[in-house]
DSSP file (Angstrom, degrees, kcal/mol; ACC not computed):
  #  RESIDUE AA STRUCTURE BP1 BP2  ACC     N-H-->O    O-->H-N    N-H-->O    O-->H-N    TCO  KAPPA ALPHA  PHI   PSI    X-CA   Y-CA   Z-CA
    1    1 A M              0   0    0      0, 0.0     2,-0.4     0, 0.0     0, 0.0   0.000 360.0 360.0 360.0 138.1  -27.4  -13.6   11.7
    2    2 A S        -     0   0    0      0, 0.0     2,-0.2     0, 0.0     0, 0.0  -0.847 360.0-119.9-113.5 147.3  -24.3  -15.8   11.0
    3    3 A L        -     0   0    0     -2,-0.4     2,-0.4     1,-0.0     0, 0.0  -0.611  20.0-149.8 -84.9 147.0  -20.9  -15.2   12.5
    4    4 A I        -     0   0    0     -2,-0.2     2,-0.3     2,-0.0    -1,-0.0  -0.960  19.8-118.7-121.3 134.0  -17.9  -14.6   10.4
    5    5 A K        -     0   0    0     -2,-0.4     2,-0.5     2,-0.0    11,-0.1  -0.510  25.1-161.0 -70.3 132.7  -14.5  -15.7   11.4
    6    6 A Y        -     0   0    0     -2,-0.3     2,-0.8     9,-0.1     9,-0.0  -0.966   9.0-160.8-117.4 122.7  -11.9  -13.0   11.9
    7    7 A N        -     0   0    0     -2,-0.5     7,-0.1     1,-0.1    -2,-0.0  -0.869   9.0-176.0 -99.0 102.1   -8.1  -13.7   11.9
    8    8 A R  S    S+     0   0    0     -2,-0.8    -1,-0.1     1,-0.2    -2,-0.0   0.648  75.9  59.3 -77.0  -9.6   -6.6  -10.7   13.6
    9    9 A V  S    S+     0   0    0      1,-0.2    -1,-0.2     2,-0.1     3,-0.1   0.953 127.8   4.6 -81.3 -49.3   -3.0  -11.8   13.1
   10   10 A F  S  > S+     0   0    0      4,-0.1     4,-1.6     1,-0.1     3,-0.3  -0.447  75.7 155.3-133.0  56.2   -2.9  -12.1    9.3
   11   11 A P  T  4 S+     0   0    0      0, 0.0    -1,-0.1     0, 0.0    -4,-0.1   0.790  77.7  32.2 -57.5 -32.1   -6.3  -10.8    8.1
   12   12 A T  T  4 S+     0   0    0     -3,-0.1     3,-0.1     1,-0.1    -2,-0.0   0.626 113.1  57.3-100.1 -11.0   -5.2   -9.7    4.7
   13   13 A M  T  4 S-     0   0    0      1,-0.3     2,-0.3    -3,-0.3    -1,-0.1   0.925 120.4 -30.6 -89.9 -46.1   -2.6  -12.2    3.8
   14   14 A W     <  -     0   0    0     -4,-1.6    -1,-0.3    -7,-0.1    -4,-0.1  -0.979  66.2 -93.9-161.0 166.4   -4.6  -15.5    4.2
   15   15 A G        -     0   0    0     -2,-0.3    -9,-0.1     1,-0.2    -3,-0.0  -0.097  66.2 -57.0 -76.9-176.1   -7.4  -16.8    6.1
   16   16 A S    >   -     0   0    0      1,-0.1     3,-1.9   -11,-0.1     6,-0.2  -0.304  42.7-134.0 -61.7 139.4   -7.1  -18.8    9.3
   17   17 A I  T 3  S+     0   0    0      1,-0.3    -1,-0.1    -3,-0.1    -2,-0.1   0.695 106.2  61.3 -74.7 -12.1   -4.9  -21.8    9.0
   18   18 A F  T 3  S+     0   0    0      3,-0.0    -1,-0.3     2,-0.0     2,-0.2   0.499  82.3 103.2 -87.6  -6.0   -7.5  -23.9   10.8
   19   19 A D    X   -     0   0    0     -3,-1.9     3,-0.5     1,-0.2    -4,-0.0  -0.571  67.3-145.5 -75.9 140.1  -10.2  -23.1    8.0
   20   20 A D  T 3  S+     0   0    0     -2,-0.2    -1,-0.2     1,-0.2    -3,-0.0   0.857  97.2  50.3 -70.5 -32.0  -10.7  -26.0    5.7
   21   21 A D  T 3  S+     0   0    0      2,-0.1    -1,-0.2    -3,-0.0    -6,-0.1   0.448  92.7  89.7 -91.4   4.4  -11.3  -23.9    2.7
   22   22 A S  S <  S-     0   0    0     -3,-0.5     2,-0.1    -6,-0.2    -8,-0.0  -0.843  76.5-125.1 -97.6 137.2   -8.1  -21.8    3.2
   23   23 A P        -     0   0    0      0, 0.0    -8,-0.1     0, 0.0     3,-0.1  -0.442  26.6-107.3 -78.5 151.8   -4.9  -22.9    1.6
   24   24 A M        -     0   0    0      1,-0.1     5,-0.1    -2,-0.1    -7,-0.0  -0.453  44.2 -91.1 -73.2 145.2   -1.8  -23.4    3.6
   25   25 A P        +     0   0    0      0, 0.0     2,-0.3     0, 0.0    -1,-0.1  -0.260  54.8 170.4 -63.0 146.1    0.9  -20.9    3.2
   26   26 A S     >  -     0   0    0     -3,-0.1     4,-0.9     1,-0.0     3,-0.3  -0.804  53.3 -90.0-140.4-176.3    3.5  -21.9    0.5
   27   27 A V  T  4 S+     0   0    0     -2,-0.3     3,-0.2     1,-0.2    -1,-0.0   0.837 125.7  53.8 -70.4 -28.6    6.4  -20.3   -1.3
   28   28 A L  T  4 S+     0   0    0      1,-0.2    -1,-0.2     3,-0.0     0, 0.0   0.819 121.3  26.1 -79.6 -26.2    3.8  -19.1   -4.0
   29   29 A N  T  4 S+     0   0    0     -3,-0.3    -1,-0.2    -5,-0.1    -2,-0.2   0.217  87.1 128.7-121.6  14.8    1.4  -17.4   -1.7
   30   30 A W     <  -     0   0    0     -4,-0.9     2,-0.1    -3,-0.2     3,-0.1  -0.489  67.8-105.2 -64.9 137.5    3.8  -16.5    1.3
   31   31 A P        -     0   0    0      0, 0.0    -1,-0.1     0, 0.0    -2,-0.1  -0.423  37.2-101.2 -73.1 146.2    3.4  -12.9    2.2
   32   32 A D    >   -     0   0    0      1,-0.1     3,-2.0    -2,-0.1     4,-0.5  -0.308  26.8-125.4 -62.8 135.3    6.3  -10.5    1.1
   33   33 A A  G >  S+     0   0    0      1,-0.3     3,-1.1     2,-0.2     4,-0.3   0.733 105.7  71.5 -58.9 -22.8    8.6   -9.7    4.0
   34   34 A S  G >  S+     0   0    0      1,-0.2     3,-0.7     2,-0.2    -1,-0.3   0.726  89.8  60.4 -67.7 -17.5    8.1   -5.9    3.4
   35   35 A T  G <  S+     0   0    0     -3,-2.0    -1,-0.2     1,-0.2    -2,-0.2   0.678  99.3  58.4 -80.7 -17.4    4.5   -6.3    4.7
   36   36 A L  G <  S+     0   0    0     -3,-1.1    -1,-0.2    -4,-0.5    -2,-0.2   0.604  84.9  99.3 -90.3  -2.8    5.9   -7.4    8.1
   37   37 A Q    <   -     0   0    0     -3,-0.7     2,-0.3    -4,-0.3    17,-0.1  -0.314  57.0-158.8 -79.1 168.7    8.0   -4.3    8.7
   38   38 A G        -     0   0    0     15,-0.2    15,-2.4    -2,-0.0     2,-0.4  -0.998  23.7-167.7-150.9 149.6    6.8   -1.7   11.0
   39   39 A L  E     -A   52   0A   0     -2,-0.3     2,-0.3    13,-0.2    13,-0.2  -0.970  17.0-174.0-139.2 118.6    7.1    2.0   11.9
   40   40 A D  E     -A   51   0A   0     11,-3.2    11,-2.7    -2,-0.4     2,-0.4  -0.895   3.6-166.3-116.3 142.3    5.5    3.2   15.2
   41   41 A M  E     +A   50   0A   0     -2,-0.3     2,-0.3     9,-0.2     9,-0.2  -0.984   7.1 179.7-137.5 125.4    5.3    6.8   16.3
   42   42 A Y  E     -A   49   0A   0      7,-3.0     7,-2.1    -2,-0.4     2,-0.4  -0.756  12.1-148.2-116.2 163.8    4.5    8.0   19.8
   43   43 A E  E     +A   48   0A   0     -2,-0.3     5,-0.2     5,-0.2     2,-0.2  -0.999  12.3 179.9-139.4 136.6    4.2   11.5   21.3
   44   44 A T        -     0   0    0      3,-2.8     5,-0.0    -2,-0.4     0, 0.0  -0.555  50.2 -92.2-115.3-172.8    4.8   12.8   24.7
   45   45 A D  S    S+     0   0    0     -2,-0.2     3,-0.1     1,-0.2    84,-0.0   0.839 124.3  27.2 -74.2 -27.6    4.4   16.5   25.9
   46   46 A D  S    S+     0   0    0      1,-0.2    83,-2.7    88,-0.1     2,-0.3   0.637 123.8  13.3-112.9  -7.5    8.1   17.1   25.1
   47   47 A E  E     - B   0 128A   0     81,-0.3    -3,-2.8    62,-0.1     2,-0.4  -0.987  59.7-115.8-158.9 164.1    9.2   14.8   22.4
   48   48 A L  E     -AB  43 127A   0     79,-2.7    79,-3.6    -2,-0.3     2,-0.4  -0.885  23.9-158.0-105.2 138.4    8.3   12.3   19.6
   49   49 A I  E     -AB  42 126A   0     -7,-2.1    -7,-3.0    -2,-0.4     2,-0.4  -0.969   9.9-175.8-113.9 126.7    9.4    8.8   19.7
   50   50 A V  E     -AB  41 125A   0     75,-2.8    75,-3.7    -2,-0.4     2,-0.4  -0.990   4.9-168.0-127.3 139.5    9.7    6.6   16.6
   51   51 A K  E     -AB  40 124A   0    -11,-2.7   -11,-3.2    -2,-0.4     2,-0.4  -0.986   5.4-172.2-124.2 138.8   10.5    3.0   16.4
   52   52 A A  E     -AB  39 123A   0     71,-2.1    71,-3.1    -2,-0.4     2,-0.5  -0.986  24.5-122.7-132.7 132.9   11.4    1.1   13.3
   53   53 A S  E     + B   0 122A   0    -15,-2.4    69,-0.2    -2,-0.4   -15,-0.2  -0.605  38.1 156.9 -75.0 121.3   11.9   -2.5   12.6
   54   54 A V    >   -     0   0    0     67,-2.7     3,-1.4    -2,-0.5     2,-0.2  -0.509  21.6-170.3-136.3  67.2   15.4   -3.4   11.2
   55   55 A P  T 3   +     0   0    0      0, 0.0    66,-0.1     0, 0.0    -2,-0.0  -0.381  69.7  11.8 -66.8 129.6   15.9   -7.0   12.1
   56   56 A G  T 3  S+     0   0    0      1,-0.2    41,-0.1    -2,-0.2    64,-0.0   0.584  95.6 121.0  83.0   7.1   19.4   -8.4   11.4
   57   57 A V    <   -     0   0    0     -3,-1.4    -1,-0.2    20,-0.0    64,-0.2  -0.929  58.2-135.4-111.9 118.7   21.0   -5.0   10.8
   58   58 A P    >   -     0   0    0      0, 0.0     3,-1.7     0, 0.0    18,-0.1  -0.331  25.0-111.7 -72.9 165.6   23.9   -3.9   13.1
   59   59 A E  G >  S+     0   0    0      1,-0.3     3,-1.7     2,-0.2    60,-0.0   0.793 114.1  62.2 -66.4 -28.8   23.8   -0.4   14.5
   60   60 A D  G 3  S+     0   0    0      1,-0.3    -1,-0.3     3,-0.0    -3,-0.0   0.564 102.9  54.0 -79.9  -2.9   26.8    0.8   12.5
   61   61 A K  G <  S+     0   0    0     -3,-1.7    15,-1.3     2,-0.0     2,-0.5   0.219  89.4  93.9-103.4  13.6   24.8    0.1    9.3
   62   62 A V  E <   -D   75   0B   0     -3,-1.7     2,-0.5    13,-0.2    13,-0.2  -0.882  55.0-168.2-108.9 135.0   21.8    2.2   10.4
   63   63 A E  E     -D   74   0B   0     11,-3.5    11,-2.7    -2,-0.5     2,-0.4  -0.973   2.5-173.0-125.8 121.3   21.5    5.9    9.2
   64   64 A V  E     +D   73   0B   0     -2,-0.5     2,-0.4     9,-0.2     9,-0.2  -0.927   6.5 177.9-116.8 132.4   18.9    8.3   10.8
   65   65 A T  E     -D   72   0B   0      7,-2.3     7,-2.4    -2,-0.4     2,-0.6  -0.997  15.1-165.0-133.5 138.1   18.4   11.8    9.4
   66   66 A V  E     +D   71   0B   0     -2,-0.4     2,-0.5     5,-0.2     5,-0.2  -0.970  13.5 173.0-121.3 121.7   15.9   14.5   10.4
   67   67 A E  E >   -D   70   0B   0      3,-2.6     3,-2.1    -2,-0.6     2,-0.3  -0.940  66.0 -40.8-129.5 113.4   15.6   17.2    7.9
   68   68 A G  T 3  S-     0   0    0     -2,-0.5    41,-0.2     1,-0.2    43,-0.2  -0.566 124.5 -31.2  63.1-128.8   12.8   19.9    8.6
   69   69 A N  T 3  S+     0   0    0     -2,-0.3    36,-3.7    -3,-0.1     2,-0.6   0.029 117.5 107.5-108.9  24.6   10.0   17.7    9.8
   70   70 A I  E <   -DE  67 104B   0     -3,-2.1    -3,-2.6    34,-0.2     2,-0.5  -0.918  50.8-163.8-106.7 128.2   11.0   14.7    7.7
   71   71 A L  E     -DE  66 103B   0     32,-2.7    32,-2.0    -2,-0.6     2,-0.4  -0.880   7.0-173.5-104.0 133.7   12.5   11.7    9.4
   72   72 A T  E     -DE  65 102B   0     -7,-2.4    -7,-2.3    -2,-0.5     2,-0.5  -0.986   6.8-172.0-130.4 127.7   14.3    9.1    7.3
   73   73 A I  E     +DE  64 101B   0     28,-3.0    28,-3.3    -2,-0.4     2,-0.4  -0.971   7.3 179.7-121.0 115.7   15.7    5.9    8.5
   74   74 A K  E     +DE  63 100B   0    -11,-2.7   -11,-3.5    -2,-0.5     2,-0.4  -0.943   3.0 173.4-120.8 140.5   18.0    3.6    6.2
   75   75 A A  E     +DE  62  99B   0     24,-2.8    24,-3.9    -2,-0.4     2,-0.3  -0.965   0.4 171.9-151.9 128.6   19.5    0.3    7.1
   76   76 A E  E     + E   0  98B   0    -15,-1.3     2,-0.4    -2,-0.4    22,-0.2  -0.999   1.3 171.9-136.6 139.7   21.4   -2.0    4.8
   77   77 A H  E     - E   0  97B   0     20,-3.0    20,-2.5    -2,-0.3     2,-0.3  -0.996   8.6-172.5-148.5 141.1   23.4   -5.2    5.7
   78   78 A E  E     - E   0  96B   0     -2,-0.4     2,-0.4    18,-0.2    18,-0.2  -0.986   5.7-177.1-135.8 126.0   25.0   -7.9    3.6
   79   79 A E  E     - E   0  95B   0     16,-2.5    16,-2.5    -2,-0.3     2,-0.5  -0.982   4.5-167.5-123.3 123.7   26.5  -11.0    4.9
   80   80 A T  E     - E   0  94B   0     -2,-0.4     2,-0.5    14,-0.2    14,-0.2  -0.929   1.1-169.8-120.3 131.1   28.3  -13.7    3.0
   81   81 A K  E     - E   0  93B   0     12,-3.6    12,-3.0    -2,-0.5     2,-0.4  -0.963   9.2-178.3-120.6 128.6   29.2  -17.1    4.3
   82   82 A E  E     - E   0  92B   0     -2,-0.5     2,-0.5    10,-0.2    10,-0.2  -0.981  14.3-166.1-134.8 123.5   31.4  -19.3    2.3
   83   83 A E  E     - E   0  91B   0      8,-2.3     7,-1.7    -2,-0.4     8,-1.6  -0.945  17.0-168.5-108.1 127.0   32.6  -22.9    3.0
   84   84 A K  E     - E   0  89B   0     -2,-0.5     2,-0.4     5,-0.2     5,-0.2  -0.816  13.3-168.4-118.2 153.0   35.6  -24.0    0.8
   85   85 A D  E >  S- E   0  88B   0      3,-2.2     3,-1.1    -2,-0.3    -2,-0.0  -0.886  77.1 -23.8-143.9 109.5   37.1  -27.5    0.4
   86   86 A K  T 3  S-     0   0    0     -2,-0.4     3,-0.1     1,-0.3    -1,-0.0   0.927 123.9 -51.1  43.2  61.1   40.5  -27.6   -1.5
   87   87 A K  T 3  S+     0   0    0      1,-0.2     2,-0.5     0, 0.0    -1,-0.3   0.498 115.6 113.7  67.8   6.4   40.1  -24.4   -3.4
   88   88 A K  E <  S-E   85   0B   0     -3,-1.1    -3,-2.2     0, 0.0     2,-0.6  -0.930  70.6-121.2-110.1 129.1   36.6  -25.4   -4.7
   89   89 A V  E     +E   84   0B   0     -2,-0.5    -5,-0.2    -5,-0.2     3,-0.1  -0.585  37.8 164.6 -71.6 118.4   33.5  -23.6   -3.6
   90   90 A V  E     +     0   0B   0     -7,-1.7     2,-0.3    -2,-0.6    -1,-0.2   0.771  66.9  15.6-100.4 -28.5   31.2  -26.0   -2.0
   91   91 A Y  E     +E   83   0B   0     -8,-1.6    -8,-2.3     2,-0.0     2,-0.4  -0.983  58.3 172.7-148.6 129.8   28.8  -23.7   -0.2
   92   92 A K  E     +E   82   0B   0     -2,-0.3     2,-0.4   -10,-0.2   -10,-0.2  -0.969   5.3 178.9-139.6 126.0   28.0  -20.0   -0.6
   93   93 A S  E     -E   81   0B   0    -12,-3.0   -12,-3.6    -2,-0.4     2,-0.5  -0.987   6.0-171.1-131.1 133.8   25.3  -18.2    1.1
   94   94 A T  E     -E   80   0B   0     -2,-0.4     2,-0.4   -14,-0.2   -14,-0.2  -0.989   2.5-169.7-125.2 129.4   24.5  -14.5    0.9
   95   95 A R  E     -E   79   0B   0    -16,-2.5   -16,-2.5    -2,-0.5     2,-0.4  -0.949   7.7-173.8-116.6 133.0   21.9  -12.8    3.2
   96   96 A Q  E     -E   78   0B   0     -2,-0.4     2,-0.4   -18,-0.2   -18,-0.2  -0.957   7.5-177.5-123.9 147.4   20.8   -9.2    2.4
   97   97 A A  E     +E   77   0B   0    -20,-2.5   -20,-3.0    -2,-0.4     2,-0.4  -0.980   4.6 174.5-145.1 134.8   18.6   -7.0    4.4
   98   98 A S  E     +E   76   0B   0     -2,-0.4     2,-0.4   -22,-0.2   -22,-0.2  -0.980   1.2 177.0-146.6 125.4   17.5   -3.4    3.4
   99   99 A F  E     +E   75   0B   0    -24,-3.9   -24,-2.8    -2,-0.4     2,-0.4  -0.992   1.9 178.7-129.6 136.3   15.0   -1.1    5.2
  100  100 A N  E     +E   74   0B   0     -2,-0.4     2,-0.4   -26,-0.2   -26,-0.2  -0.889   4.5 173.7-144.1 111.2   14.1    2.5    4.2
  101  101 A Y  E     +E   73   0B   0    -28,-3.3   -28,-3.0    -2,-0.4     2,-0.4  -0.939   2.4 172.8-115.4 136.6   11.5    4.5    6.1
  102  102 A S  E     +E   72   0B   0     -2,-0.4     2,-0.3   -30,-0.2   -30,-0.2  -0.984  10.2 163.7-145.5 134.8   10.7    8.1    5.6
  103  103 A T  E     -E   71   0B   0    -32,-2.0   -32,-2.7    -2,-0.4     2,-0.4  -0.994  38.6-111.9-148.5 148.7    7.8   10.0    7.2
  104  104 A N  E     -E   70   0B   0     -2,-0.3   -34,-0.2   -34,-0.2    -2,-0.0  -0.724  34.5-130.7 -81.6 135.5    6.6   13.4    7.9
  105  105 A L        -     0   0    0    -36,-3.7     4,-0.1    -2,-0.4   -36,-0.1  -0.553   8.7-138.6 -80.9 146.6    6.6   14.3   11.7
  106  106 A P  S    S+     0   0    0      0, 0.0     2,-0.3     0, 0.0    -1,-0.1   0.577  81.7  41.2 -84.1  -8.5    3.3   15.7   12.9
  107  107 A R  S    S-     0   0    0    -38,-0.1     2,-0.4     0, 0.0    -2,-0.1  -0.881  94.3 -91.0-134.9 162.2    5.0   18.4   15.1
  108  108 A L        -     0   0    0     -2,-0.3    22,-1.9    22,-0.1     2,-0.3  -0.652  52.5-174.8 -75.0 129.0    7.9   20.8   14.8
  109  109 A V  B     -F  129   0C   0     -2,-0.4     2,-0.9    20,-0.3    20,-0.2  -0.808  34.4-121.4-126.5 164.6   11.0   19.2   16.2
  110  110 A D    >   -     0   0    0     18,-2.9     3,-1.7    -2,-0.3   -41,-0.0  -0.811  29.0-176.0-107.3  93.0   14.6   20.0   17.0
  111  111 A G  G >  S+     0   0    0     -2,-0.9     3,-1.2     1,-0.3    -1,-0.2   0.721  75.3  66.7 -64.7 -23.0   16.5   17.5   14.8
  112  112 A S  G 3  S+     0   0    0      1,-0.3    -1,-0.3    -3,-0.1    -2,-0.0   0.545 102.0  47.6 -82.4   5.2   19.8   18.5   16.0
  113  113 A K  G <  S+     0   0    0     -3,-1.7    -1,-0.3    15,-0.1    -2,-0.2   0.161  85.0 128.5-119.2  15.1   19.1   17.2   19.6
  114  114 A A    <   -     0   0    0     -3,-1.2     2,-0.4    13,-0.1    13,-0.2  -0.443  42.1-160.1 -74.5 147.4   17.7   13.9   18.2
  115  115 A V  E     -C  126   0A   0     11,-2.5    11,-2.8    -2,-0.1     2,-0.3  -0.998   6.5-171.0-130.1 134.1   19.1   10.5   19.7
  116  116 A A  E     +C  125   0A   0     -2,-0.4     2,-0.3     9,-0.2     9,-0.2  -0.965   5.4 177.1-127.6 143.5   18.8    7.2   18.0
  117  117 A E  E     -C  124   0A   0      7,-1.9     7,-3.8    -2,-0.3     2,-0.5  -0.982  20.7-139.3-149.6 145.3   19.7    3.7   19.4
  118  118 A V  E     +C  123   0A   0     -2,-0.3     2,-0.4     5,-0.2     5,-0.2  -0.931  28.7 161.6-108.8 123.5   19.4    0.1   18.0
  119  119 A E  E >   -C  122   0A   0      3,-3.0     3,-0.8    -2,-0.5    -2,-0.1  -0.947  68.3 -15.2-146.5 130.8   18.3   -2.8   20.3
  120  120 A N  T 3  S-     0   0    0     -2,-0.4    -1,-0.1     1,-0.3     3,-0.1   0.852 127.6 -48.6  56.7  45.9   17.0   -6.1   19.4
  121  121 A G  T 3  S+     0   0    0      1,-0.2   -67,-2.7   -64,-0.2     2,-0.4   0.694 114.8 111.5  68.5  21.0   16.4   -5.2   15.7
  122  122 A V  E <   -BC  53 119A   0     -3,-0.8    -3,-3.0   -69,-0.2     2,-0.4  -0.990  57.9-148.3-132.8 127.0   14.6   -2.1   16.5
  123  123 A V  E     -BC  52 118A   0    -71,-3.1   -71,-2.1    -2,-0.4     2,-0.5  -0.748  15.3-164.4 -89.7 128.3   15.7    1.5   15.9
  124  124 A K  E     -BC  51 117A   0     -7,-3.8    -7,-1.9    -2,-0.4     2,-0.4  -0.980   4.4-169.9-120.7 123.0   14.4    3.9   18.6
  125  125 A V  E     -BC  50 116A   0    -75,-3.7   -75,-2.8    -2,-0.5     2,-0.6  -0.939   4.5-167.1-110.3 129.6   14.5    7.7   17.7
  126  126 A V  E     -BC  49 115A   0    -11,-2.8   -11,-2.5    -2,-0.4   -77,-0.2  -0.968   9.6-179.6-120.2 118.3   13.8   10.3   20.3
  127  127 A I  E     -B   48   0A   0    -79,-3.6   -79,-2.7    -2,-0.6   -13,-0.1  -0.966  20.9-135.4-121.3 121.4   13.3   13.8   18.9
  128  128 A P  E     -B   47   0A   0      0, 0.0   -18,-2.9     0, 0.0   -81,-0.3  -0.416  23.4-118.1 -71.6 148.3   12.6   16.7   21.2
  129  129 A K  B     -F  109   0C   0    -83,-2.7   -20,-0.3   -20,-0.2     2,-0.2  -0.409  29.9-105.6 -74.1 158.1    9.7   19.3   20.2
  130  130 A T    >>  -     0   0    0    -22,-1.9     3,-1.6     1,-0.1     4,-1.2  -0.479  34.5-105.1 -72.2 156.0   10.5   22.7   19.6
  131  131 A E  T 34 S+     0   0    0      1,-0.3     3,-0.2     2,-0.2    -1,-0.1   0.852 120.8  58.0 -57.7 -32.9    9.4   25.2   22.4
  132  132 A E  T 34 S+     0   0    0      1,-0.2    -1,-0.3     4,-0.0     4,-0.1   0.743 106.1  47.9 -70.3 -20.2    6.5   26.4   20.3
  133  133 A E  T <4 S+     0   0    0     -3,-1.6    -1,-0.2   -25,-0.2    -2,-0.2   0.656  86.2 101.4 -93.7 -17.3    5.1   22.9   20.0
  134  134 A K  S  < S-     0   0    0     -4,-1.2   -88,-0.1    -3,-0.2   -89,-0.1  -0.392  86.1 -98.3 -67.2 143.0    5.2   22.1   23.7
  135  135 A P        -     0   0    0      0, 0.0     2,-0.5     0, 0.0    -1,-0.1  -0.349  37.9-155.3 -62.9 139.3    1.9   22.4   25.5
  136  136 A K        -     0   0    0     -4,-0.1     2,-0.5    -3,-0.1    -4,-0.0  -0.970  11.5-132.1-120.4 130.8    1.3   25.6   27.3
  137  137 A K        -     0   0    0     -2,-0.5     2,-0.6     1,-0.0     0, 0.0  -0.655  20.1-152.9 -84.3 127.4   -1.0   26.1   30.2
  138  138 A I        -     0   0    0     -2,-0.5     2,-0.2     2,-0.0    -1,-0.0  -0.880  13.0-131.2-101.4 123.5   -3.2   29.2   29.9
  139  139 A E        -     0   0    0     -2,-0.6     2,-0.5     1,-0.0    -2,-0.0  -0.507  16.7-144.9 -77.9 133.3   -4.4   30.8   33.1
  140  140 A V        -     0   0    0     -2,-0.2     2,-0.3     0, 0.0    -1,-0.0  -0.899  16.8-158.5-102.8 129.3   -8.1   31.5   33.0
  141  141 A R        -     0   0    0     -2,-0.5     2,-0.4     2,-0.0     0, 0.0  -0.711  18.6-117.6-109.1 155.2   -9.1   34.7   34.8
  142  142 A K              0   0    0     -2,-0.3    -1,-0.0     1,-0.1     0, 0.0  -0.747 360.0 360.0 -90.4 137.0  -12.4   35.7   36.3
  143  143 A K              0   0    0     -2,-0.4    -1,-0.1     0, 0.0    -2,-0.0   0.486 360.0 360.0 -92.3 360.0  -13.8   38.8   34.6
């Protein structure tokens, strides 16, 4: 039986950079930035917590909506830097970032009580579950 190397960091993008037969990343085979985005969802007894990656986008450019059991997170940001010398444009750089996440929530939630915050390029949305969705302890009686 032979051993097979597994690269757990980028298993689908390219082989390990230490493999002799694997090409080094270049502009032509570099992974698309959209594959590096992420949306994580956690559940507690009382609420759903969703975290979405929006690097480089300030909090005033992030829009979060809950409609029924569908959560949508949109974030767009454009930044232009221009250096002029005697009214001639010498250097101009534009950086754009756009993220759009939309997902069905696995439980009934109260969207009117949802809270969202942005910290270190991550949007965290906390949505309370409805009373019907919260776990209920059922008493077991002796017959």
